[in-house]
PDB file as gemmi writes it, atoms N, CA and C in Angstrom:
CRYST1    1.000    1.000    1.000  90.00  90.00  90.00 P 1                      
ATOM      1  N   MET A   1      -6.146  -8.516 -42.330  1.00  0.00           N  
ATOM      2  CA  MET A   1      -7.547  -8.756 -42.056  1.00  0.00           C  
ATOM      3  C   MET A   1      -8.398  -8.461 -43.292  1.00  0.00           C  
ATOM      4  N   LEU A   2      -8.032  -7.438 -44.035  1.00  0.00           N  
ATOM      5  CA  LEU A   2      -8.809  -7.065 -45.216  1.00  0.00           C  
ATOM      6  C   LEU A   2      -8.877  -8.215 -46.221  1.00  0.00           C  
ATOM      7  N   ILE A   3      -7.780  -8.906 -46.409  1.00  0.00           N  
ATOM      8  CA  ILE A   3      -7.760 -10.046 -47.334  1.00  0.00           C  
ATOM      9  C   ILE A   3      -8.731 -11.124 -46.861  1.00  0.00           C  
ATOM     10  N   TYR A   4      -8.740 -11.395 -45.553  1.00  0.00           N  
ATOM     11  CA  TYR A   4      -9.660 -12.399 -45.010  1.00  0.00           C  
ATOM     12  C   TYR A   4     -11.115 -11.984 -45.240  1.00  0.00           C  
ATOM     13  N   VAL A   5     -11.422 -10.747 -44.920  1.00  0.00           N  
ATOM     14  CA  VAL A   5     -12.804 -10.263 -45.032  1.00  0.00           C  
ATOM     15  C   VAL A   5     -13.284 -10.319 -46.481  1.00  0.00           C  
ATOM     16  N   LYS A   6     -12.426  -9.922 -47.414  1.00  0.00           N  
ATOM     17  CA  LYS A   6     -12.812  -9.982 -48.831  1.00  0.00           C  
ATOM     18  C   LYS A   6     -13.043 -11.424 -49.280  1.00  0.00           C  
ATOM     19  N   GLY A   7     -12.211 -12.343 -48.809  1.00  0.00           N  
ATOM     20  CA  GLY A   7     -12.389 -13.752 -49.153  1.00  0.00           C  
ATOM     21  C   GLY A   7     -13.650 -14.340 -48.548  1.00  0.00           C  
ATOM     22  N   LEU A   8     -14.030 -13.817 -47.398  1.00  0.00           N  
ATOM     23  CA  LEU A   8     -15.227 -14.303 -46.711  1.00  0.00           C  
ATOM     24  C   LEU A   8     -16.488 -14.042 -47.530  1.00  0.00           C  
ATOM     25  N   ILE A   9     -16.507 -12.973 -48.277  1.00  0.00           N  
ATOM     26  CA  ILE A   9     -17.676 -12.650 -49.101  1.00  0.00           C  
ATOM     27  C   ILE A   9     -17.961 -13.785 -50.083  1.00  0.00           C  
ATOM     28  N   GLY A  10     -16.943 -14.287 -50.746  1.00  0.00           N  
ATOM     29  CA  GLY A  10     -17.115 -15.404 -51.674  1.00  0.00           C  
ATOM     30  C   GLY A  10     -17.571 -16.672 -50.979  1.00  0.00           C  
ATOM     31  N   LYS A  11     -17.066 -16.889 -49.773  1.00  0.00           N  
ATOM     32  CA  LYS A  11     -17.466 -18.079 -49.018  1.00  0.00           C  
ATOM     33  C   LYS A  11     -18.931 -17.999 -48.613  1.00  0.00           C  
ATOM     34  N   LEU A  12     -19.398 -16.796 -48.308  1.00  0.00           N  
ATOM     35  CA  LEU A  12     -20.814 -16.622 -47.989  1.00  0.00           C  
ATOM     36  C   LEU A  12     -21.679 -16.843 -49.230  1.00  0.00           C  
ATOM     37  N   PHE A  13     -21.241 -16.318 -50.379  1.00  0.00           N  
ATOM     38  CA  PHE A  13     -21.984 -16.530 -51.627  1.00  0.00           C  
ATOM     39  C   PHE A  13     -22.135 -18.021 -51.940  1.00  0.00           C  
ATOM     40  N   LYS A  14     -21.125 -18.799 -51.612  1.00  0.00           N  
ATOM     41  CA  LYS A  14     -21.141 -20.229 -51.933  1.00  0.00           C  
ATOM     42  C   LYS A  14     -22.308 -20.958 -51.267  1.00  0.00           C  
ATOM     43  N   ILE A  15     -22.831 -20.404 -50.191  1.00  0.00           N  
ATOM     44  CA  ILE A  15     -23.968 -21.020 -49.500  1.00  0.00           C  
ATOM     45  C   ILE A  15     -25.181 -21.100 -50.427  1.00  0.00           C  
ATOM     46  N   LEU A  16     -25.382 -20.083 -51.252  1.00  0.00           N  
ATOM     47  CA  LEU A  16     -26.598 -19.996 -52.074  1.00  0.00           C  
ATOM     48  C   LEU A  16     -26.785 -21.174 -53.023  1.00  0.00           C  
ATOM     49  N   PRO A  17     -25.811 -21.513 -53.865  1.00  0.00           N  
ATOM     50  CA  PRO A  17     -26.039 -22.665 -54.750  1.00  0.00           C  
ATOM     51  C   PRO A  17     -26.121 -23.985 -53.991  1.00  0.00           C  
ATOM     52  N   LEU A  18     -25.412 -24.074 -52.879  1.00  0.00           N  
ATOM     53  CA  LEU A  18     -25.507 -25.304 -52.083  1.00  0.00           C  
ATOM     54  C   LEU A  18     -26.931 -25.484 -51.565  1.00  0.00           C  
ATOM     55  N   ARG A  19     -27.553 -24.394 -51.123  1.00  0.00           N  
ATOM     56  CA  ARG A  19     -28.926 -24.461 -50.600  1.00  0.00           C  
ATOM     57  C   ARG A  19     -29.926 -24.666 -51.736  1.00  0.00           C  
ATOM     58  N   GLU A  20     -29.760 -23.923 -52.820  1.00  0.00           N  
ATOM     59  CA  GLU A  20     -30.699 -24.013 -53.940  1.00  0.00           C  
ATOM     60  C   GLU A  20     -30.700 -25.399 -54.570  1.00  0.00           C  
ATOM     61  N   ASN A  21     -29.540 -26.036 -54.611  1.00  0.00           N  
ATOM     62  CA  ASN A  21     -29.426 -27.380 -55.189  1.00  0.00           C  
ATOM     63  C   ASN A  21     -29.625 -28.482 -54.160  1.00  0.00           C  
ATOM     64  N   GLU A  22     -29.978 -28.082 -52.942  1.00  0.00           N  
ATOM     65  CA  GLU A  22     -30.207 -29.020 -51.842  1.00  0.00           C  
ATOM     66  C   GLU A  22     -29.044 -30.000 -51.678  1.00  0.00           C  
ATOM     67  N   GLU A  23     -27.828 -29.451 -51.765  1.00  0.00           N  
ATOM     68  CA  GLU A  23     -26.625 -30.272 -51.619  1.00  0.00           C  
ATOM     69  C   GLU A  23     -26.537 -30.830 -50.202  1.00  0.00           C  
ATOM     70  N   LYS A  24     -26.199 -32.094 -50.111  1.00  0.00           N  
ATOM     71  CA  LYS A  24     -26.059 -32.729 -48.801  1.00  0.00           C  
ATOM     72  C   LYS A  24     -24.881 -32.156 -48.022  1.00  0.00           C  
ATOM     73  N   SER A  25     -23.946 -31.557 -48.726  1.00  0.00           N  
ATOM     74  CA  SER A  25     -22.756 -31.004 -48.076  1.00  0.00           C  
ATOM     75  C   SER A  25     -23.000 -29.621 -47.457  1.00  0.00           C  
ATOM     76  N   LEU A  26     -24.204 -29.082 -47.589  1.00  0.00           N  
ATOM     77  CA  LEU A  26     -24.485 -27.739 -47.079  1.00  0.00           C  
ATOM     78  C   LEU A  26     -24.220 -27.637 -45.584  1.00  0.00           C  
ATOM     79  N   ASN A  27     -24.747 -28.562 -44.802  1.00  0.00           N  
ATOM     80  CA  ASN A  27     -24.572 -28.481 -43.349  1.00  0.00           C  
ATOM     81  C   ASN A  27     -23.106 -28.555 -42.956  1.00  0.00           C  
ATOM     82  N   GLU A  28     -22.367 -29.423 -43.621  1.00  0.00           N  
ATOM     83  CA  GLU A  28     -20.936 -29.541 -43.341  1.00  0.00           C  
ATOM     84  C   GLU A  28     -20.213 -28.245 -43.718  1.00  0.00           C  
ATOM     85  N   TYR A  29     -20.584 -27.668 -44.848  1.00  0.00           N  
ATOM     86  CA  TYR A  29     -19.970 -26.411 -45.289  1.00  0.00           C  
ATOM     87  C   TYR A  29     -20.272 -25.289 -44.293  1.00  0.00           C  
ATOM     88  N   LEU A  30     -21.535 -25.173 -43.874  1.00  0.00           N  
ATOM     89  CA  LEU A  30     -21.917 -24.140 -42.918  1.00  0.00           C  
ATOM     90  C   LEU A  30     -21.175 -24.309 -41.598  1.00  0.00           C  
ATOM     91  N   ASP A  31     -21.075 -25.546 -41.132  1.00  0.00           N  
ATOM     92  CA  ASP A  31     -20.370 -25.819 -39.880  1.00  0.00           C  
ATOM     93  C   ASP A  31     -18.902 -25.413 -39.993  1.00  0.00           C  
ATOM     94  N   SER A  32     -18.283 -25.754 -41.101  1.00  0.00           N  
ATOM     95  CA  SER A  32     -16.881 -25.402 -41.326  1.00  0.00           C  
ATOM     96  C   SER A  32     -16.704 -23.884 -41.405  1.00  0.00           C  
ATOM     97  N   LEU A  33     -17.611 -23.214 -42.097  1.00  0.00           N  
ATOM     98  CA  LEU A  33     -17.534 -21.759 -42.221  1.00  0.00           C  
ATOM     99  C   LEU A  33     -17.720 -21.098 -40.862  1.00  0.00           C  
ATOM    100  N   TRP A  34     -18.649 -21.609 -40.075  1.00  0.00           N  
ATOM    101  CA  TRP A  34     -18.881 -21.055 -38.738  1.00  0.00           C  
ATOM    102  C   TRP A  34     -17.635 -21.220 -37.867  1.00  0.00           C  
ATOM    103  N   MET A  35     -16.991 -22.385 -37.945  1.00  0.00           N  
ATOM    104  CA  MET A  35     -15.759 -22.597 -37.180  1.00  0.00           C  
ATOM    105  C   MET A  35     -14.673 -21.628 -37.631  1.00  0.00           C  
ATOM    106  N   GLU A  36     -14.544 -21.455 -38.941  1.00  0.00           N  
ATOM    107  CA  GLU A  36     -13.534 -20.530 -39.472  1.00  0.00           C  
ATOM    108  C   GLU A  36     -13.787 -19.110 -38.992  1.00  0.00           C  
ATOM    109  N   MET A  37     -15.036 -18.679 -39.083  1.00  0.00           N  
ATOM    110  CA  MET A  37     -15.366 -17.321 -38.672  1.00  0.00           C  
ATOM    111  C   MET A  37     -15.165 -17.133 -37.170  1.00  0.00           C  
ATOM    112  N   SER A  38     -15.491 -18.145 -36.388  1.00  0.00           N  
ATOM    113  CA  SER A  38     -15.263 -18.081 -34.942  1.00  0.00           C  
ATOM    114  C   SER A  38     -13.771 -18.016 -34.644  1.00  0.00           C  
ATOM    115  N   GLY A  39     -12.994 -18.792 -35.369  1.00  0.00           N  
ATOM    116  CA  GLY A  39     -11.547 -18.796 -35.186  1.00  0.00           C  
ATOM    117  C   GLY A  39     -10.896 -17.482 -35.566  1.00  0.00           C  
ATOM    118  N   ALA A  40     -11.515 -16.763 -36.484  1.00  0.00           N  
ATOM    119  CA  ALA A  40     -10.959 -15.472 -36.903  1.00  0.00           C  
ATOM    120  C   ALA A  40     -10.940 -14.476 -35.747  1.00  0.00           C  
ATOM    121  N   TYR A  41     -11.781 -14.705 -34.744  1.00  0.00           N  
ATOM    122  CA  TYR A  41     -11.747 -13.864 -33.545  1.00  0.00           C  
ATOM    123  C   TYR A  41     -10.369 -13.880 -32.895  1.00  0.00           C  
ATOM    124  N   MET A  42      -9.736 -15.056 -32.881  1.00  0.00           N  
ATOM    125  CA  MET A  42      -8.410 -15.169 -32.272  1.00  0.00           C  
ATOM    126  C   MET A  42      -7.345 -14.559 -33.181  1.00  0.00           C  
ATOM    127  N   THR A  43      -7.487 -14.766 -34.465  1.00  0.00           N  
ATOM    128  CA  THR A  43      -6.510 -14.247 -35.415  1.00  0.00           C  
ATOM    129  C   THR A  43      -6.596 -12.730 -35.536  1.00  0.00           C  
ATOM    130  N   PHE A  44      -7.806 -12.209 -35.549  1.00  0.00           N  
ATOM    131  CA  PHE A  44      -8.044 -10.770 -35.705  1.00  0.00           C  
ATOM    132  C   PHE A  44      -8.936 -10.284 -34.553  1.00  0.00           C  
ATOM    133  N   PRO A  45      -8.369 -10.058 -33.370  1.00  0.00           N  
ATOM    134  CA  PRO A  45      -9.181  -9.668 -32.206  1.00  0.00           C  
ATOM    135  C   PRO A  45     -10.056  -8.436 -32.442  1.00  0.00           C  
ATOM    136  N   ILE A  46      -9.677  -7.577 -33.378  1.00  0.00           N  
ATOM    137  CA  ILE A  46     -10.471  -6.382 -33.676  1.00  0.00           C  
ATOM    138  C   ILE A  46     -11.883  -6.754 -34.137  1.00  0.00           C  
ATOM    139  N   LEU A  47     -12.037  -7.959 -34.698  1.00  0.00           N  
ATOM    140  CA  LEU A  47     -13.360  -8.393 -35.163  1.00  0.00           C  
ATOM    141  C   LEU A  47     -14.356  -8.512 -34.013  1.00  0.00           C  
ATOM    142  N   GLN A  48     -13.860  -8.732 -32.806  1.00  0.00           N  
ATOM    143  CA  GLN A  48     -14.741  -8.840 -31.643  1.00  0.00           C  
ATOM    144  C   GLN A  48     -15.477  -7.533 -31.379  1.00  0.00           C  
ATOM    145  N   GLU A  49     -14.936  -6.442 -31.889  1.00  0.00           N  
ATOM    146  CA  GLU A  49     -15.536  -5.125 -31.685  1.00  0.00           C  
ATOM    147  C   GLU A  49     -16.411  -4.692 -32.861  1.00  0.00           C  
ATOM    148  N   SER A  50     -16.557  -5.553 -33.851  1.00  0.00           N  
ATOM    149  CA  SER A  50     -17.321  -5.214 -35.050  1.00  0.00           C  
ATOM    150  C   SER A  50     -18.722  -5.809 -34.979  1.00  0.00           C  
ATOM    151  N   SER A  51     -19.715  -4.943 -34.865  1.00  0.00           N  
ATOM    152  CA  SER A  51     -21.095  -5.441 -34.826  1.00  0.00           C  
ATOM    153  C   SER A  51     -21.461  -6.115 -36.144  1.00  0.00           C  
ATOM    154  N   GLU A  52     -20.877  -5.646 -37.251  1.00  0.00           N  
ATOM    155  CA  GLU A  52     -21.149  -6.261 -38.555  1.00  0.00           C  
ATOM    156  C   GLU A  52     -20.648  -7.703 -38.584  1.00  0.00           C  
ATOM    157  N   TYR A  53     -19.430  -7.907 -38.092  1.00  0.00           N  
ATOM    158  CA  TYR A  53     -18.865  -9.259 -38.111  1.00  0.00           C  
ATOM    159  C   TYR A  53     -19.640 -10.182 -37.177  1.00  0.00           C  
ATOM    160  N   VAL A  54     -19.953  -9.693 -35.988  1.00  0.00           N  
ATOM    161  CA  VAL A  54     -20.703 -10.509 -35.028  1.00  0.00           C  
ATOM    162  C   VAL A  54     -22.062 -10.885 -35.611  1.00  0.00           C  
ATOM    163  N   SER A  55     -22.730  -9.954 -36.268  1.00  0.00           N  
ATOM    164  CA  SER A  55     -24.026 -10.255 -36.881  1.00  0.00           C  
ATOM    165  C   SER A  55     -23.892 -11.288 -37.992  1.00  0.00           C  
ATOM    166  N   ALA A  56     -22.868 -11.147 -38.842  1.00  0.00           N  
ATOM    167  CA  ALA A  56     -22.649 -12.129 -39.912  1.00  0.00           C  
ATOM    168  C   ALA A  56     -22.348 -13.502 -39.322  1.00  0.00           C  
ATOM    169  N   LEU A  57     -21.537 -13.543 -38.273  1.00  0.00           N  
ATOM    170  CA  LEU A  57     -21.228 -14.805 -37.597  1.00  0.00           C  
ATOM    171  C   LEU A  57     -22.496 -15.427 -37.022  1.00  0.00           C  
ATOM    172  N   ASN A  58     -23.343 -14.622 -36.424  1.00  0.00           N  
ATOM    173  CA  ASN A  58     -24.598 -15.126 -35.866  1.00  0.00           C  
ATOM    174  C   ASN A  58     -25.520 -15.676 -36.949  1.00  0.00           C  
ATOM    175  N   ILE A  59     -25.551 -15.036 -38.099  1.00  0.00           N  
ATOM    176  CA  ILE A  59     -26.370 -15.528 -39.211  1.00  0.00           C  
ATOM    177  C   ILE A  59     -25.885 -16.905 -39.647  1.00  0.00           C  
ATOM    178  N   VAL A  60     -24.578 -17.048 -39.838  1.00  0.00           N  
ATOM    179  CA  VAL A  60     -24.026 -18.347 -40.242  1.00  0.00           C  
ATOM    180  C   VAL A  60     -24.289 -19.380 -39.152  1.00  0.00           C  
ATOM    181  N   GLY A  61     -24.141 -18.990 -37.896  1.00  0.00           N  
ATOM    182  CA  GLY A  61     -24.426 -19.905 -36.793  1.00  0.00           C  
ATOM    183  C   GLY A  61     -25.868 -20.375 -36.794  1.00  0.00           C  
ATOM    184  N   TYR A  62     -26.790 -19.465 -37.064  1.00  0.00           N  
ATOM    185  CA  TYR A  62     -28.203 -19.835 -37.120  1.00  0.00           C  
ATOM    186  C   TYR A  62     -28.463 -20.795 -38.276  1.00  0.00           C  
ATOM    187  N   LEU A  63     -27.917 -20.471 -39.444  1.00  0.00           N  
ATOM    188  CA  LEU A  63     -28.110 -21.346 -40.604  1.00  0.00           C  
ATOM    189  C   LEU A  63     -27.521 -22.733 -40.358  1.00  0.00           C  
ATOM    190  N   THR A  64     -26.482 -22.799 -39.533  1.00  0.00           N  
ATOM    191  CA  THR A  64     -25.845 -24.074 -39.207  1.00  0.00           C  
ATOM    192  C   THR A  64     -26.756 -24.958 -38.369  1.00  0.00           C  
ATOM    193  N   THR A  65     -27.556 -24.346 -37.502  1.00  0.00           N  
ATOM    194  CA  THR A  65     -28.322 -25.129 -36.529  1.00  0.00           C  
ATOM    195  C   THR A  65     -29.829 -25.166 -36.772  1.00  0.00           C  
ATOM    196  N   HIS A  66     -30.327 -24.447 -37.771  1.00  0.00           N  
ATOM    197  CA  HIS A  66     -31.769 -24.399 -38.019  1.00  0.00           C  
ATOM    198  C   HIS A  66     -32.079 -24.654 -39.495  1.00  0.00           C  
ATOM    199  N   SER A  67     -33.220 -25.244 -39.735  1.00  0.00           N  
ATOM    200  CA  SER A  67     -33.698 -25.420 -41.110  1.00  0.00           C  
ATOM    201  C   SER A  67     -34.421 -24.147 -41.526  1.00  0.00           C  
ATOM    202  N   VAL A  68     -34.077 -23.652 -42.692  1.00  0.00           N  
ATOM    203  CA  VAL A  68     -34.733 -22.453 -43.210  1.00  0.00           C  
ATOM    204  C   VAL A  68     -35.132 -22.699 -44.657  1.00  0.00           C  
ATOM    205  N   SER A  69     -36.124 -21.959 -45.117  1.00  0.00           N  
ATOM    206  CA  SER A  69     -36.559 -22.079 -46.508  1.00  0.00           C  
ATOM    207  C   SER A  69     -35.487 -21.482 -47.422  1.00  0.00           C  
ATOM    208  N   PRO A  70     -35.529 -21.836 -48.703  1.00  0.00           N  
ATOM    209  CA  PRO A  70     -34.579 -21.219 -49.638  1.00  0.00           C  
ATOM    210  C   PRO A  70     -34.674 -19.688 -49.636  1.00  0.00           C  
ATOM    211  N   LYS A  71     -35.897 -19.170 -49.530  1.00  0.00           N  
ATOM    212  CA  LYS A  71     -36.091 -17.720 -49.513  1.00  0.00           C  
ATOM    213  C   LYS A  71     -35.443 -17.089 -48.280  1.00  0.00           C  
ATOM    214  N   GLN A  72     -35.646 -17.713 -47.118  1.00  0.00           N  
ATOM    215  CA  GLN A  72     -35.034 -17.208 -45.890  1.00  0.00           C  
ATOM    216  C   GLN A  72     -33.514 -17.287 -45.967  1.00  0.00           C  
ATOM    217  N   CYS A  73     -33.012 -18.386 -46.497  1.00  0.00           N  
ATOM    218  CA  CYS A  73     -31.572 -18.568 -46.625  1.00  0.00           C  
ATOM    219  C   CYS A  73     -30.978 -17.469 -47.499  1.00  0.00           C  
ATOM    220  N   LYS A  74     -31.603 -17.233 -48.633  1.00  0.00           N  
ATOM    221  CA  LYS A  74     -31.113 -16.209 -49.563  1.00  0.00           C  
ATOM    222  C   LYS A  74     -31.102 -14.838 -48.898  1.00  0.00           C  
ATOM    223  N   ARG A  75     -32.185 -14.507 -48.210  1.00  0.00           N  
ATOM    224  CA  ARG A  75     -32.283 -13.212 -47.529  1.00  0.00           C  
ATOM    225  C   ARG A  75     -31.166 -13.044 -46.499  1.00  0.00           C  
ATOM    226  N   GLU A  76     -30.960 -14.081 -45.692  1.00  0.00           N  
ATOM    227  CA  GLU A  76     -29.959 -13.994 -44.630  1.00  0.00           C  
ATOM    228  C   GLU A  76     -28.534 -14.004 -45.169  1.00  0.00           C  
ATOM    229  N   VAL A  77     -28.289 -14.763 -46.220  1.00  0.00           N  
ATOM    230  CA  VAL A  77     -26.950 -14.777 -46.819  1.00  0.00           C  
ATOM    231  C   VAL A  77     -26.637 -13.401 -47.402  1.00  0.00           C  
ATOM    232  N   PHE A  78     -27.582 -12.796 -48.106  1.00  0.00           N  
ATOM    233  CA  PHE A  78     -27.326 -11.465 -48.659  1.00  0.00           C  
ATOM    234  C   PHE A  78     -27.177 -10.421 -47.555  1.00  0.00           C  
ATOM    235  N   LYS A  79     -27.895 -10.599 -46.455  1.00  0.00           N  
ATOM    236  CA  LYS A  79     -27.717  -9.700 -45.318  1.00  0.00           C  
ATOM    237  C   LYS A  79     -26.295  -9.840 -44.762  1.00  0.00           C  
ATOM    238  N   ALA A  80     -25.830 -11.078 -44.592  1.00  0.00           N  
ATOM    239  CA  ALA A  80     -24.473 -11.319 -44.084  1.00  0.00           C  
ATOM    240  C   ALA A  80     -23.427 -10.751 -45.042  1.00  0.00           C  
ATOM    241  N   ILE A  81     -23.639 -10.939 -46.336  1.00  0.00           N  
ATOM    242  CA  ILE A  81     -22.697 -10.402 -47.326  1.00  0.00           C  
ATOM    243  C   ILE A  81     -22.644  -8.876 -47.231  1.00  0.00           C  
ATOM    244  N   GLY A  82     -23.794  -8.238 -47.105  1.00  0.00           N  
ATOM    245  CA  GLY A  82     -23.830  -6.782 -46.963  1.00  0.00           C  
ATOM    246  C   GLY A  82     -23.073  -6.306 -45.727  1.00  0.00           C  
ATOM    247  N   LEU A  83     -23.224  -7.037 -44.638  1.00  0.00           N  
ATOM    248  CA  LEU A  83     -22.509  -6.691 -43.407  1.00  0.00           C  
ATOM    249  C   LEU A  83     -21.002  -6.828 -43.582  1.00  0.00           C  
ATOM    250  N   VAL A  84     -20.584  -7.910 -44.224  1.00  0.00           N  
ATOM    251  CA  VAL A  84     -19.150  -8.141 -44.431  1.00  0.00           C  
ATOM    252  C   VAL A  84     -18.585  -7.134 -45.433  1.00  0.00           C  
ATOM    253  N   GLU A  85     -19.362  -6.774 -46.445  1.00  0.00           N  
ATOM    254  CA  GLU A  85     -18.912  -5.736 -47.383  1.00  0.00           C  
ATOM    255  C   GLU A  85     -18.718  -4.405 -46.657  1.00  0.00           C  
ATOM    256  N   LYS A  86     -19.629  -4.082 -45.755  1.00  0.00           N  
ATOM    257  CA  LYS A  86     -19.498  -2.858 -44.963  1.00  0.00           C  
ATOM    258  C   LYS A  86     -18.231  -2.916 -44.112  1.00  0.00           C  
ATOM    259  N   LEU A  87     -17.975  -4.066 -43.512  1.00  0.00           N  
ATOM    260  CA  LEU A  87     -16.762  -4.253 -42.716  1.00  0.00           C  
ATOM    261  C   LEU A  87     -15.520  -4.098 -43.582  1.00  0.00           C  
ATOM    262  N   SER A  88     -15.566  -4.621 -44.787  1.00  0.00           N  
ATOM    263  CA  SER A  88     -14.441  -4.509 -45.712  1.00  0.00           C  
ATOM    264  C   SER A  88     -14.122  -3.047 -46.013  1.00  0.00           C  
ATOM    265  N   ILE A  89     -15.147  -2.254 -46.233  1.00  0.00           N  
ATOM    266  CA  ILE A  89     -14.949  -0.827 -46.502  1.00  0.00           C  
ATOM    267  C   ILE A  89     -14.364  -0.137 -45.267  1.00  0.00           C  
ATOM    268  N   GLN A  90     -14.880  -0.487 -44.089  1.00  0.00           N  
ATOM    269  CA  GLN A  90     -14.359   0.093 -42.850  1.00  0.00           C  
ATOM    270  C   GLN A  90     -12.892  -0.271 -42.634  1.00  0.00           C  
ATOM    271  N   ALA A  91     -12.496  -1.443 -43.120  1.00  0.00           N  
ATOM    272  CA  ALA A  91     -11.115  -1.909 -42.955  1.00  0.00           C  
ATOM    273  C   ALA A  91     -10.187  -1.341 -44.025  1.00  0.00           C  
ATOM    274  N   GLY A  92     -10.718  -0.503 -44.894  1.00  0.00           N  
ATOM    275  CA  GLY A  92      -9.881   0.141 -45.895  1.00  0.00           C  
ATOM    276  C   GLY A  92     -10.032  -0.401 -47.292  1.00  0.00           C  
ATOM    277  N   GLY A  93     -10.993  -1.294 -47.490  1.00  0.00           N  
ATOM    278  CA  GLY A  93     -11.228  -1.846 -48.819  1.00  0.00           C  
ATOM    279  C   GLY A  93     -11.995  -0.881 -49.694  1.00  0.00           C  
ATOM    280  N   ASP A  94     -12.024  -1.172 -50.962  1.00  0.00           N  
ATOM    281  CA  ASP A  94     -12.723  -0.358 -51.946  1.00  0.00           C  
ATOM    282  C   ASP A  94     -14.168  -0.825 -52.038  1.00  0.00           C  
ATOM    283  N   ALA A  95     -15.095   0.084 -52.131  1.00  0.00           N  
ATOM    284  CA  ALA A  95     -16.517  -0.259 -52.229  1.00  0.00           C  
ATOM    285  C   ALA A  95     -16.827  -1.054 -53.483  1.00  0.00           C  
ATOM    286  N   ASP A  96     -15.982  -0.964 -54.509  1.00  0.00           N  
ATOM    287  CA  ASP A  96     -16.232  -1.668 -55.767  1.00  0.00           C  
ATOM    288  C   ASP A  96     -15.619  -3.055 -55.806  1.00  0.00           C  
ATOM    289  N   ASP A  97     -14.879  -3.455 -54.778  1.00  0.00           N  
ATOM    290  CA  ASP A  97     -14.231  -4.783 -54.770  1.00  0.00           C  
ATOM    291  C   ASP A  97     -15.236  -5.881 -54.575  1.00  0.00           C  
TER     292      ASP A  97                                                      
END                                                                             
């Protein structure tokens, strides 16, 4: 699970340049990421008990279905990254990773 969570941080970061450059693929990327994160519930059932993971999933879900300003997007992506980083530390990862 730790490997997945650490990889998820990079996937969340990828949202920022897609939004800033107004890439047409942003919605498709967000939808795919949301599906992946939802599917991780089955692969790692412990994630269902993590408020950090559920909050990050909800943020991605919201970004998938709503239009937000670049400023709002940046704020929410960094919030999701912070939540996932916290989860990574709880799962035994290093705070500096």
